[in-house]
PDB file with SEQRES, HELIX, SHEET and CRYST1 records, atoms N, CA, C and O in Angstrom:
SEQRES   1 A   78  UNK UNK UNK UNK UNK UNK UNK UNK UNK UNK UNK UNK UNK          
SEQRES   2 A   78  UNK UNK UNK UNK UNK UNK UNK UNK UNK UNK UNK UNK UNK          
SEQRES   3 A   78  UNK UNK UNK UNK UNK UNK UNK UNK UNK UNK UNK UNK UNK          
SEQRES   4 A   78  UNK UNK UNK UNK UNK UNK UNK UNK UNK UNK UNK UNK UNK          
SEQRES   5 A   78  UNK UNK UNK UNK UNK UNK UNK UNK UNK UNK UNK UNK UNK          
SEQRES   6 A   78  UNK UNK UNK UNK UNK UNK UNK UNK UNK UNK UNK UNK UNK          
HELIX    1 AA1 UNK A   13  UNK A   16  1                                   4    
HELIX    2 AA2 UNK A   31  UNK A   43  1                                  13    
HELIX    3 AA3 UNK A   45  UNK A   60  1                                  16    
HELIX    4 AA4 UNK A   64  UNK A   77  1                                  14    
SHEET    1 AA1 2 UNK A   6  UNK A   8  0                                        
SHEET    2 AA1 2 UNK A  24  UNK A  26  1                                        
CRYST1    1.000    1.000    1.000  90.00  90.00  90.00 P 1           1          
ATOM      1  N   UNK A   1      -9.006   6.098  -1.120  1.00  0.00           N  
ATOM      2  CA  UNK A   1     -10.347   5.876  -0.613  1.00  0.00           C  
ATOM      3  C   UNK A   1     -10.441   6.130   0.889  1.00  0.00           C  
ATOM      4  O   UNK A   1     -11.541   6.202   1.438  1.00  0.00           O  
ATOM      5  N   UNK A   2      -9.298   6.266   1.551  1.00  0.00           N  
ATOM      6  CA  UNK A   2      -9.326   6.507   2.982  1.00  0.00           C  
ATOM      7  C   UNK A   2      -9.543   5.254   3.810  1.00  0.00           C  
ATOM      8  O   UNK A   2      -9.991   5.330   4.954  1.00  0.00           O  
ATOM      9  N   UNK A   3      -9.225   4.100   3.236  1.00  0.00           N  
ATOM     10  CA  UNK A   3      -9.391   2.820   3.926  1.00  0.00           C  
ATOM     11  C   UNK A   3      -8.004   2.297   4.312  1.00  0.00           C  
ATOM     12  O   UNK A   3      -7.143   2.165   3.443  1.00  0.00           O  
ATOM     13  N   UNK A   4      -7.768   1.998   5.592  1.00  0.00           N  
ATOM     14  CA  UNK A   4      -6.462   1.441   5.966  1.00  0.00           C  
ATOM     15  C   UNK A   4      -6.306   0.035   5.377  1.00  0.00           C  
ATOM     16  O   UNK A   4      -7.271  -0.726   5.299  1.00  0.00           O  
ATOM     17  N   UNK A   5      -5.101  -0.293   4.973  1.00  0.00           N  
ATOM     18  CA  UNK A   5      -4.843  -1.550   4.271  1.00  0.00           C  
ATOM     19  C   UNK A   5      -4.012  -2.493   5.130  1.00  0.00           C  
ATOM     20  O   UNK A   5      -3.041  -2.094   5.773  1.00  0.00           O  
ATOM     21  N   UNK A   6      -4.425  -3.759   5.120  1.00  0.00           N  
ATOM     22  CA  UNK A   6      -3.622  -4.859   5.657  1.00  0.00           C  
ATOM     23  C   UNK A   6      -3.425  -5.803   4.479  1.00  0.00           C  
ATOM     24  O   UNK A   6      -4.397  -6.258   3.876  1.00  0.00           O  
ATOM     25  N   UNK A   7      -2.173  -6.099   4.150  1.00  0.00           N  
ATOM     26  CA  UNK A   7      -1.878  -6.893   2.954  1.00  0.00           C  
ATOM     27  C   UNK A   7      -0.826  -7.945   3.252  1.00  0.00           C  
ATOM     28  O   UNK A   7      -0.051  -7.819   4.199  1.00  0.00           O  
ATOM     29  N   UNK A   8      -0.812  -8.989   2.426  1.00  0.00           N  
ATOM     30  CA  UNK A   8       0.234 -10.005   2.546  1.00  0.00           C  
ATOM     31  C   UNK A   8       1.368  -9.672   1.586  1.00  0.00           C  
ATOM     32  O   UNK A   8       1.150  -9.074   0.532  1.00  0.00           O  
ATOM     33  N   UNK A   9       2.569 -10.062   1.962  1.00  0.00           N  
ATOM     34  CA  UNK A   9       3.764  -9.825   1.134  1.00  0.00           C  
ATOM     35  C   UNK A   9       3.854 -10.899   0.062  1.00  0.00           C  
ATOM     36  O   UNK A   9       4.604 -11.865   0.197  1.00  0.00           O  
ATOM     37  N   UNK A  10       3.088 -10.722  -0.995  1.00  0.00           N  
ATOM     38  CA  UNK A  10       3.097 -11.683  -2.092  1.00  0.00           C  
ATOM     39  C   UNK A  10       2.947 -10.946  -3.414  1.00  0.00           C  
ATOM     40  O   UNK A  10       2.376  -9.857  -3.465  1.00  0.00           O  
ATOM     41  N   UNK A  11       3.453 -11.532  -4.460  1.00  0.00           N  
ATOM     42  CA  UNK A  11       3.344 -10.907  -5.772  1.00  0.00           C  
ATOM     43  C   UNK A  11       3.987  -9.529  -5.782  1.00  0.00           C  
ATOM     44  O   UNK A  11       5.084  -9.347  -5.253  1.00  0.00           O  
ATOM     45  N   UNK A  12       3.311  -8.567  -6.378  1.00  0.00           N  
ATOM     46  CA  UNK A  12       3.826  -7.208  -6.474  1.00  0.00           C  
ATOM     47  C   UNK A  12       3.464  -6.326  -5.296  1.00  0.00           C  
ATOM     48  O   UNK A  12       3.832  -5.152  -5.265  1.00  0.00           O  
ATOM     49  N   UNK A  13       2.749  -6.872  -4.328  1.00  0.00           N  
ATOM     50  CA  UNK A  13       2.289  -6.062  -3.196  1.00  0.00           C  
ATOM     51  C   UNK A  13       3.435  -5.406  -2.435  1.00  0.00           C  
ATOM     52  O   UNK A  13       3.304  -4.239  -2.065  1.00  0.00           O  
ATOM     53  N   UNK A  14       4.553  -6.087  -2.180  1.00  0.00           N  
ATOM     54  CA  UNK A  14       5.650  -5.417  -1.464  1.00  0.00           C  
ATOM     55  C   UNK A  14       6.167  -4.164  -2.173  1.00  0.00           C  
ATOM     56  O   UNK A  14       6.746  -3.290  -1.528  1.00  0.00           O  
ATOM     57  N   UNK A  15       5.968  -4.065  -3.480  1.00  0.00           N  
ATOM     58  CA  UNK A  15       6.363  -2.856  -4.207  1.00  0.00           C  
ATOM     59  C   UNK A  15       5.402  -1.700  -3.941  1.00  0.00           C  
ATOM     60  O   UNK A  15       5.748  -0.539  -4.155  1.00  0.00           O  
ATOM     61  N   UNK A  16       4.208  -2.018  -3.480  1.00  0.00           N  
ATOM     62  CA  UNK A  16       3.172  -1.006  -3.293  1.00  0.00           C  
ATOM     63  C   UNK A  16       2.997  -0.551  -1.856  1.00  0.00           C  
ATOM     64  O   UNK A  16       2.587   0.583  -1.609  1.00  0.00           O  
ATOM     65  N   UNK A  17       3.305  -1.425  -0.905  1.00  0.00           N  
ATOM     66  CA  UNK A  17       3.065  -1.076   0.498  1.00  0.00           C  
ATOM     67  C   UNK A  17       4.346  -1.119   1.315  1.00  0.00           C  
ATOM     68  O   UNK A  17       5.242  -1.922   1.055  1.00  0.00           O  
ATOM     69  N   UNK A  18       4.413  -0.258   2.287  1.00  0.00           N  
ATOM     70  CA  UNK A  18       5.532  -0.227   3.228  1.00  0.00           C  
ATOM     71  C   UNK A  18       4.949  -0.418   4.624  1.00  0.00           C  
ATOM     72  O   UNK A  18       4.180   0.411   5.110  1.00  0.00           O  
ATOM     73  N   UNK A  19       5.326  -1.518   5.257  1.00  0.00           N  
ATOM     74  CA  UNK A  19       4.752  -1.871   6.551  1.00  0.00           C  
ATOM     75  C   UNK A  19       4.917  -0.745   7.563  1.00  0.00           C  
ATOM     76  O   UNK A  19       6.016  -0.232   7.774  1.00  0.00           O  
ATOM     77  N   UNK A  20       3.803  -0.372   8.184  1.00  0.00           N  
ATOM     78  CA  UNK A  20       3.822   0.666   9.205  1.00  0.00           C  
ATOM     79  C   UNK A  20       3.790   2.080   8.668  1.00  0.00           C  
ATOM     80  O   UNK A  20       3.690   3.039   9.433  1.00  0.00           O  
ATOM     81  N   UNK A  21       3.874   2.215   7.348  1.00  0.00           N  
ATOM     82  CA  UNK A  21       3.847   3.546   6.748  1.00  0.00           C  
ATOM     83  C   UNK A  21       2.642   3.722   5.828  1.00  0.00           C  
ATOM     84  O   UNK A  21       1.856   4.653   6.004  1.00  0.00           O  
ATOM     85  N   UNK A  22       2.494   2.829   4.844  1.00  0.00           N  
ATOM     86  CA  UNK A  22       1.351   2.916   3.934  1.00  0.00           C  
ATOM     87  C   UNK A  22       0.331   1.817   4.187  1.00  0.00           C  
ATOM     88  O   UNK A  22      -0.784   1.869   3.668  1.00  0.00           O  
ATOM     89  N   UNK A  23       0.710   0.820   4.985  1.00  0.00           N  
ATOM     90  CA  UNK A  23      -0.164  -0.313   5.285  1.00  0.00           C  
ATOM     91  C   UNK A  23       0.471  -1.146   6.380  1.00  0.00           C  
ATOM     92  O   UNK A  23       1.598  -0.887   6.802  1.00  0.00           O  
ATOM     93  N   UNK A  24      -0.260  -2.142   6.833  1.00  0.00           N  
ATOM     94  CA  UNK A  24       0.330  -3.181   7.679  1.00  0.00           C  
ATOM     95  C   UNK A  24       0.473  -4.396   6.776  1.00  0.00           C  
ATOM     96  O   UNK A  24      -0.478  -4.782   6.096  1.00  0.00           O  
ATOM     97  N   UNK A  25       1.636  -4.989   6.766  1.00  0.00           N  
ATOM     98  CA  UNK A  25       1.844  -6.147   5.905  1.00  0.00           C  
ATOM     99  C   UNK A  25       2.313  -7.331   6.733  1.00  0.00           C  
ATOM    100  O   UNK A  25       2.830  -7.184   7.841  1.00  0.00           O  
ATOM    101  N   UNK A  26       2.115  -8.507   6.157  1.00  0.00           N  
ATOM    102  CA  UNK A  26       2.510  -9.735   6.832  1.00  0.00           C  
ATOM    103  C   UNK A  26       2.810 -10.798   5.779  1.00  0.00           C  
ATOM    104  O   UNK A  26       2.510 -10.624   4.598  1.00  0.00           O  
ATOM    105  N   UNK A  27       3.398 -11.884   6.222  1.00  0.00           N  
ATOM    106  CA  UNK A  27       3.712 -12.979   5.316  1.00  0.00           C  
ATOM    107  C   UNK A  27       2.433 -13.700   4.902  1.00  0.00           C  
ATOM    108  O   UNK A  27       1.497 -13.828   5.691  1.00  0.00           O  
ATOM    109  N   UNK A  28       2.404 -14.166   3.668  1.00  0.00           N  
ATOM    110  CA  UNK A  28       1.235 -14.929   3.236  1.00  0.00           C  
ATOM    111  C   UNK A  28       1.262 -16.306   3.885  1.00  0.00           C  
ATOM    112  O   UNK A  28       2.312 -16.771   4.327  1.00  0.00           O  
ATOM    113  N   UNK A  29       0.133 -16.937   3.939  1.00  0.00           N  
ATOM    114  CA  UNK A  29      -0.018 -18.285   4.517  1.00  0.00           C  
ATOM    115  C   UNK A  29       0.316 -18.322   6.002  1.00  0.00           C  
ATOM    116  O   UNK A  29       0.705 -19.368   6.520  1.00  0.00           O  
ATOM    117  N   UNK A  30       0.169 -17.192   6.696  1.00  0.00           N  
ATOM    118  CA  UNK A  30       0.374 -17.124   8.137  1.00  0.00           C  
ATOM    119  C   UNK A  30      -0.846 -16.441   8.758  1.00  0.00           C  
ATOM    120  O   UNK A  30      -0.813 -15.245   9.048  1.00  0.00           O  
ATOM    121  N   UNK A  31      -1.925 -17.206   8.959  1.00  0.00           N  
ATOM    122  CA  UNK A  31      -3.165 -16.602   9.455  1.00  0.00           C  
ATOM    123  C   UNK A  31      -3.005 -15.860  10.776  1.00  0.00           C  
ATOM    124  O   UNK A  31      -3.636 -14.822  10.975  1.00  0.00           O  
ATOM    125  N   UNK A  32      -2.181 -16.367  11.673  1.00  0.00           N  
ATOM    126  CA  UNK A  32      -2.000 -15.699  12.970  1.00  0.00           C  
ATOM    127  C   UNK A  32      -1.330 -14.339  12.779  1.00  0.00           C  
ATOM    128  O   UNK A  32      -1.681 -13.374  13.458  1.00  0.00           O  
ATOM    129  N   UNK A  33      -0.380 -14.259  11.869  1.00  0.00           N  
ATOM    130  CA  UNK A  33       0.292 -12.986  11.594  1.00  0.00           C  
ATOM    131  C   UNK A  33      -0.677 -11.999  10.938  1.00  0.00           C  
ATOM    132  O   UNK A  33      -0.663 -10.807  11.247  1.00  0.00           O  
ATOM    133  N   UNK A  34      -1.508 -12.499  10.043  1.00  0.00           N  
ATOM    134  CA  UNK A  34      -2.521 -11.653   9.409  1.00  0.00           C  
ATOM    135  C   UNK A  34      -3.479 -11.107  10.464  1.00  0.00           C  
ATOM    136  O   UNK A  34      -3.831  -9.928  10.440  1.00  0.00           O  
ATOM    137  N   UNK A  35      -3.895 -11.961  11.379  1.00  0.00           N  
ATOM    138  CA  UNK A  35      -4.800 -11.520  12.453  1.00  0.00           C  
ATOM    139  C   UNK A  35      -4.133 -10.453  13.323  1.00  0.00           C  
ATOM    140  O   UNK A  35      -4.780  -9.478  13.706  1.00  0.00           O  
ATOM    141  N   UNK A  36      -2.847 -10.629  13.637  1.00  0.00           N  
ATOM    142  CA  UNK A  36      -2.120  -9.622  14.422  1.00  0.00           C  
ATOM    143  C   UNK A  36      -2.055  -8.288  13.677  1.00  0.00           C  
ATOM    144  O   UNK A  36      -2.217  -7.230  14.285  1.00  0.00           O  
ATOM    145  N   UNK A  37      -1.820  -8.333  12.372  1.00  0.00           N  
ATOM    146  CA  UNK A  37      -1.746  -7.108  11.573  1.00  0.00           C  
ATOM    147  C   UNK A  37      -3.098  -6.392  11.558  1.00  0.00           C  
ATOM    148  O   UNK A  37      -3.156  -5.167  11.664  1.00  0.00           O  
ATOM    149  N   UNK A  38      -4.175  -7.151  11.428  1.00  0.00           N  
ATOM    150  CA  UNK A  38      -5.516  -6.549  11.451  1.00  0.00           C  
ATOM    151  C   UNK A  38      -5.782  -5.927  12.820  1.00  0.00           C  
ATOM    152  O   UNK A  38      -6.275  -4.802  12.906  1.00  0.00           O  
ATOM    153  N   UNK A  39      -5.463  -6.645  13.878  1.00  0.00           N  
ATOM    154  CA  UNK A  39      -5.692  -6.121  15.229  1.00  0.00           C  
ATOM    155  C   UNK A  39      -4.830  -4.886  15.487  1.00  0.00           C  
ATOM    156  O   UNK A  39      -5.272  -3.948  16.150  1.00  0.00           O  
ATOM    157  N   UNK A  40      -3.614  -4.885  14.970  1.00  0.00           N  
ATOM    158  CA  UNK A  40      -2.738  -3.720  15.123  1.00  0.00           C  
ATOM    159  C   UNK A  40      -3.356  -2.502  14.449  1.00  0.00           C  
ATOM    160  O   UNK A  40      -3.378  -1.410  15.019  1.00  0.00           O  
ATOM    161  N   UNK A  41      -3.856  -2.696  13.237  1.00  0.00           N  
ATOM    162  CA  UNK A  41      -4.470  -1.585  12.509  1.00  0.00           C  
ATOM    163  C   UNK A  41      -5.712  -1.079  13.246  1.00  0.00           C  
ATOM    164  O   UNK A  41      -5.953   0.127  13.305  1.00  0.00           O  
ATOM    165  N   UNK A  42      -6.482  -1.983  13.797  1.00  0.00           N  
ATOM    166  CA  UNK A  42      -7.700  -1.593  14.504  1.00  0.00           C  
ATOM    167  C   UNK A  42      -7.418  -0.910  15.843  1.00  0.00           C  
ATOM    168  O   UNK A  42      -8.180  -0.044  16.272  1.00  0.00           O  
ATOM    169  N   UNK A  43      -6.339  -1.294  16.493  1.00  0.00           N  
ATOM    170  CA  UNK A  43      -6.096  -0.811  17.857  1.00  0.00           C  
ATOM    171  C   UNK A  43      -5.149   0.387  17.949  1.00  0.00           C  
ATOM    172  O   UNK A  43      -4.994   0.962  19.026  1.00  0.00           O  
ATOM    173  N   UNK A  44      -4.514   0.771  16.837  1.00  0.00           N  
ATOM    174  CA  UNK A  44      -3.561   1.881  16.865  1.00  0.00           C  
ATOM    175  C   UNK A  44      -4.029   3.014  15.944  1.00  0.00           C  
ATOM    176  O   UNK A  44      -3.712   3.027  14.755  1.00  0.00           O  
ATOM    177  N   UNK A  45      -4.788   3.966  16.508  1.00  0.00           N  
ATOM    178  CA  UNK A  45      -5.327   5.053  15.682  1.00  0.00           C  
ATOM    179  C   UNK A  45      -4.264   5.873  14.953  1.00  0.00           C  
ATOM    180  O   UNK A  45      -4.486   6.283  13.814  1.00  0.00           O  
ATOM    181  N   UNK A  46      -3.125   6.120  15.581  1.00  0.00           N  
ATOM    182  CA  UNK A  46      -2.069   6.903  14.922  1.00  0.00           C  
ATOM    183  C   UNK A  46      -1.505   6.162  13.715  1.00  0.00           C  
ATOM    184  O   UNK A  46      -1.262   6.759  12.666  1.00  0.00           O  
ATOM    185  N   UNK A  47      -1.300   4.866  13.870  1.00  0.00           N  
ATOM    186  CA  UNK A  47      -0.836   4.034  12.764  1.00  0.00           C  
ATOM    187  C   UNK A  47      -1.866   4.045  11.639  1.00  0.00           C  
ATOM    188  O   UNK A  47      -1.529   4.229  10.469  1.00  0.00           O  
ATOM    189  N   UNK A  48      -3.114   3.848  12.013  1.00  0.00           N  
ATOM    190  CA  UNK A  48      -4.194   3.828  11.027  1.00  0.00           C  
ATOM    191  C   UNK A  48      -4.257   5.144  10.243  1.00  0.00           C  
ATOM    192  O   UNK A  48      -4.362   5.137   9.017  1.00  0.00           O  
ATOM    193  N   UNK A  49      -4.193   6.260  10.954  1.00  0.00           N  
ATOM    194  CA  UNK A  49      -4.237   7.567  10.292  1.00  0.00           C  
ATOM    195  C   UNK A  49      -3.035   7.776   9.378  1.00  0.00           C  
ATOM    196  O   UNK A  49      -3.179   8.294   8.271  1.00  0.00           O  
ATOM    197  N   UNK A  50      -1.850   7.375   9.837  1.00  0.00           N  
ATOM    198  CA  UNK A  50      -0.641   7.515   9.021  1.00  0.00           C  
ATOM    199  C   UNK A  50      -0.758   6.662   7.750  1.00  0.00           C  
ATOM    200  O   UNK A  50      -0.429   7.120   6.656  1.00  0.00           O  
ATOM    201  N   UNK A  51      -1.226   5.430   7.904  1.00  0.00           N  
ATOM    202  CA  UNK A  51      -1.347   4.544   6.747  1.00  0.00           C  
ATOM    203  C   UNK A  51      -2.373   5.067   5.751  1.00  0.00           C  
ATOM    204  O   UNK A  51      -2.181   4.944   4.541  1.00  0.00           O  
ATOM    205  N   UNK A  52      -3.455   5.647   6.247  1.00  0.00           N  
ATOM    206  CA  UNK A  52      -4.457   6.221   5.345  1.00  0.00           C  
ATOM    207  C   UNK A  52      -3.839   7.379   4.563  1.00  0.00           C  
ATOM    208  O   UNK A  52      -3.956   7.436   3.339  1.00  0.00           O  
ATOM    209  N   UNK A  53      -3.188   8.292   5.261  1.00  0.00           N  
ATOM    210  CA  UNK A  53      -2.597   9.467   4.607  1.00  0.00           C  
ATOM    211  C   UNK A  53      -1.488   9.074   3.642  1.00  0.00           C  
ATOM    212  O   UNK A  53      -1.496   9.494   2.485  1.00  0.00           O  
ATOM    213  N   UNK A  54      -0.539   8.276   4.103  1.00  0.00           N  
ATOM    214  CA  UNK A  54       0.594   7.875   3.260  1.00  0.00           C  
ATOM    215  C   UNK A  54       0.140   6.957   2.128  1.00  0.00           C  
ATOM    216  O   UNK A  54       0.669   7.017   1.018  1.00  0.00           O  
ATOM    217  N   UNK A  55      -0.842   6.108   2.419  1.00  0.00           N  
ATOM    218  CA  UNK A  55      -1.364   5.204   1.399  1.00  0.00           C  
ATOM    219  C   UNK A  55      -2.025   5.952   0.260  1.00  0.00           C  
ATOM    220  O   UNK A  55      -1.867   5.580  -0.903  1.00  0.00           O  
ATOM    221  N   UNK A  56      -2.764   7.003   0.580  1.00  0.00           N  
ATOM    222  CA  UNK A  56      -3.377   7.822  -0.475  1.00  0.00           C  
ATOM    223  C   UNK A  56      -2.297   8.431  -1.367  1.00  0.00           C  
ATOM    224  O   UNK A  56      -2.433   8.456  -2.590  1.00  0.00           O  
ATOM    225  N   UNK A  57      -1.227   8.919  -0.746  1.00  0.00           N  
ATOM    226  CA  UNK A  57      -0.135   9.495  -1.530  1.00  0.00           C  
ATOM    227  C   UNK A  57       0.506   8.467  -2.442  1.00  0.00           C  
ATOM    228  O   UNK A  57       0.791   8.753  -3.605  1.00  0.00           O  
ATOM    229  N   UNK A  58       0.733   7.275  -1.920  1.00  0.00           N  
ATOM    230  CA  UNK A  58       1.336   6.204  -2.723  1.00  0.00           C  
ATOM    231  C   UNK A  58       0.404   5.803  -3.855  1.00  0.00           C  
ATOM    232  O   UNK A  58       0.852   5.591  -4.982  1.00  0.00           O  
ATOM    233  N   UNK A  59      -0.889   5.697  -3.568  1.00  0.00           N  
ATOM    234  CA  UNK A  59      -1.859   5.299  -4.599  1.00  0.00           C  
ATOM    235  C   UNK A  59      -1.920   6.322  -5.721  1.00  0.00           C  
ATOM    236  O   UNK A  59      -2.138   5.964  -6.879  1.00  0.00           O  
ATOM    237  N   UNK A  60      -1.731   7.591  -5.385  1.00  0.00           N  
ATOM    238  CA  UNK A  60      -1.798   8.626  -6.425  1.00  0.00           C  
ATOM    239  C   UNK A  60      -0.676   8.474  -7.449  1.00  0.00           C  
ATOM    240  O   UNK A  60      -0.788   8.966  -8.572  1.00  0.00           O  
ATOM    241  N   UNK A  61       0.407   7.794  -7.065  1.00  0.00           N  
ATOM    242  CA  UNK A  61       1.503   7.550  -7.999  1.00  0.00           C  
ATOM    243  C   UNK A  61       1.087   6.600  -9.117  1.00  0.00           C  
ATOM    244  O   UNK A  61       1.741   6.535 -10.158  1.00  0.00           O  
ATOM    245  N   UNK A  62      -0.003   5.863  -8.897  1.00  0.00           N  
ATOM    246  CA  UNK A  62      -0.449   4.850  -9.848  1.00  0.00           C  
ATOM    247  C   UNK A  62      -1.724   5.267 -10.579  1.00  0.00           C  
ATOM    248  O   UNK A  62      -2.472   4.421 -11.067  1.00  0.00           O  
ATOM    249  N   UNK A  63      -1.963   6.561 -10.649  1.00  0.00           N  
ATOM    250  CA  UNK A  63      -3.096   7.090 -11.393  1.00  0.00           C  
ATOM    251  C   UNK A  63      -2.948   6.704 -12.868  1.00  0.00           C  
ATOM    252  O   UNK A  63      -1.882   6.891 -13.455  1.00  0.00           O  
ATOM    253  N   UNK A  64      -4.004   6.174 -13.458  1.00  0.00           N  
ATOM    254  CA  UNK A  64      -3.954   5.703 -14.839  1.00  0.00           C  
ATOM    255  C   UNK A  64      -3.538   6.765 -15.832  1.00  0.00           C  
ATOM    256  O   UNK A  64      -2.707   6.506 -16.703  1.00  0.00           O  
ATOM    257  N   UNK A  65      -4.099   7.955 -15.717  1.00  0.00           N  
ATOM    258  CA  UNK A  65      -3.769   9.040 -16.639  1.00  0.00           C  
ATOM    259  C   UNK A  65      -2.293   9.400 -16.528  1.00  0.00           C  
ATOM    260  O   UNK A  65      -1.614   9.604 -17.534  1.00  0.00           O  
ATOM    261  N   UNK A  66      -1.814   9.472 -15.311  1.00  0.00           N  
ATOM    262  CA  UNK A  66      -0.409   9.819 -15.083  1.00  0.00           C  
ATOM    263  C   UNK A  66       0.515   8.733 -15.640  1.00  0.00           C  
ATOM    264  O   UNK A  66       1.529   9.041 -16.266  1.00  0.00           O  
ATOM    265  N   UNK A  67       0.165   7.467 -15.412  1.00  0.00           N  
ATOM    266  CA  UNK A  67       1.002   6.371 -15.886  1.00  0.00           C  
ATOM    267  C   UNK A  67       1.049   6.339 -17.411  1.00  0.00           C  
ATOM    268  O   UNK A  67       2.099   6.064 -17.991  1.00  0.00           O  
ATOM    269  N   UNK A  68      -0.085   6.620 -18.069  1.00  0.00           N  
ATOM    270  CA  UNK A  68      -0.111   6.658 -19.536  1.00  0.00           C  
ATOM    271  C   UNK A  68       0.802   7.768 -20.050  1.00  0.00           C  
ATOM    272  O   UNK A  68       1.579   7.557 -20.981  1.00  0.00           O  
ATOM    273  N   UNK A  69       0.707   8.941 -19.448  1.00  0.00           N  
ATOM    274  CA  UNK A  69       1.546  10.070 -19.864  1.00  0.00           C  
ATOM    275  C   UNK A  69       3.027   9.741 -19.681  1.00  0.00           C  
ATOM    276  O   UNK A  69       3.844  10.075 -20.539  1.00  0.00           O  
ATOM    277  N   UNK A  70       3.378   9.092 -18.574  1.00  0.00           N  
ATOM    278  CA  UNK A  70       4.777   8.738 -18.329  1.00  0.00           C  
ATOM    279  C   UNK A  70       5.259   7.690 -19.328  1.00  0.00           C  
ATOM    280  O   UNK A  70       6.400   7.749 -19.787  1.00  0.00           O  
ATOM    281  N   UNK A  71       4.405   6.739 -19.664  1.00  0.00           N  
ATOM    282  CA  UNK A  71       4.770   5.711 -20.648  1.00  0.00           C  
ATOM    283  C   UNK A  71       4.971   6.337 -22.021  1.00  0.00           C  
ATOM    284  O   UNK A  71       5.943   6.031 -22.711  1.00  0.00           O  
ATOM    285  N   UNK A  72       4.049   7.218 -22.421  1.00  0.00           N  
ATOM    286  CA  UNK A  72       4.185   7.908 -23.706  1.00  0.00           C  
ATOM    287  C   UNK A  72       5.473   8.727 -23.759  1.00  0.00           C  
ATOM    288  O   UNK A  72       6.167   8.735 -24.776  1.00  0.00           O  
ATOM    289  N   UNK A  73       5.787   9.410 -22.670  1.00  0.00           N  
ATOM    290  CA  UNK A  73       7.010  10.212 -22.616  1.00  0.00           C  
ATOM    291  C   UNK A  73       8.244   9.320 -22.749  1.00  0.00           C  
ATOM    292  O   UNK A  73       9.212   9.694 -23.411  1.00  0.00           O  
ATOM    293  N   UNK A  74       8.214   8.150 -22.125  1.00  0.00           N  
ATOM    294  CA  UNK A  74       9.338   7.225 -22.225  1.00  0.00           C  
ATOM    295  C   UNK A  74       9.524   6.753 -23.668  1.00  0.00           C  
ATOM    296  O   UNK A  74      10.650   6.677 -24.159  1.00  0.00           O  
ATOM    297  N   UNK A  75       8.433   6.443 -24.334  1.00  0.00           N  
ATOM    298  CA  UNK A  75       8.529   6.032 -25.743  1.00  0.00           C  
ATOM    299  C   UNK A  75       9.065   7.156 -26.614  1.00  0.00           C  
ATOM    300  O   UNK A  75       9.852   6.906 -27.527  1.00  0.00           O  
ATOM    301  N   UNK A  76       8.658   8.366 -26.353  1.00  0.00           N  
ATOM    302  CA  UNK A  76       9.150   9.504 -27.136  1.00  0.00           C  
ATOM    303  C   UNK A  76      10.654   9.692 -26.976  1.00  0.00           C  
ATOM    304  O   UNK A  76      11.357  10.024 -27.930  1.00  0.00           O  
ATOM    305  N   UNK A  77      11.138   9.471 -25.743  1.00  0.00           N  
ATOM    306  CA  UNK A  77      12.578   9.611 -25.490  1.00  0.00           C  
ATOM    307  C   UNK A  77      13.382   8.556 -26.238  1.00  0.00           C  
ATOM    308  O   UNK A  77      14.527   8.793 -26.622  1.00  0.00           O  
ATOM    309  N   UNK A  78      12.779   7.401 -26.442  1.00  0.00           N  
ATOM    310  CA  UNK A  78      13.481   6.303 -27.141  1.00  0.00           C  
ATOM    311  C   UNK A  78      13.526   6.586 -28.621  1.00  0.00           C  
ATOM    312  O   UNK A  78      14.070   5.790 -29.386  1.00  0.00           O  
TER     313      UNK A  78                                                      
END                                                                             
């Protein structure tokens, strides 16, 4: 979508984002750290652009059609 992401490291999110590459991440339940991550994303245009570009690439790995095809292929191999 072209939106820079700031996320907390909880649940499956660490599997999806890489801090400083596809998003800015921080620990959950740390509001000050979350605020710093948001301010970093807002104040660093190069970081923001990199995260948008790399994030789009990472998100494309989770395309529903592609994931279904890969799952079907895995079942066929079994």
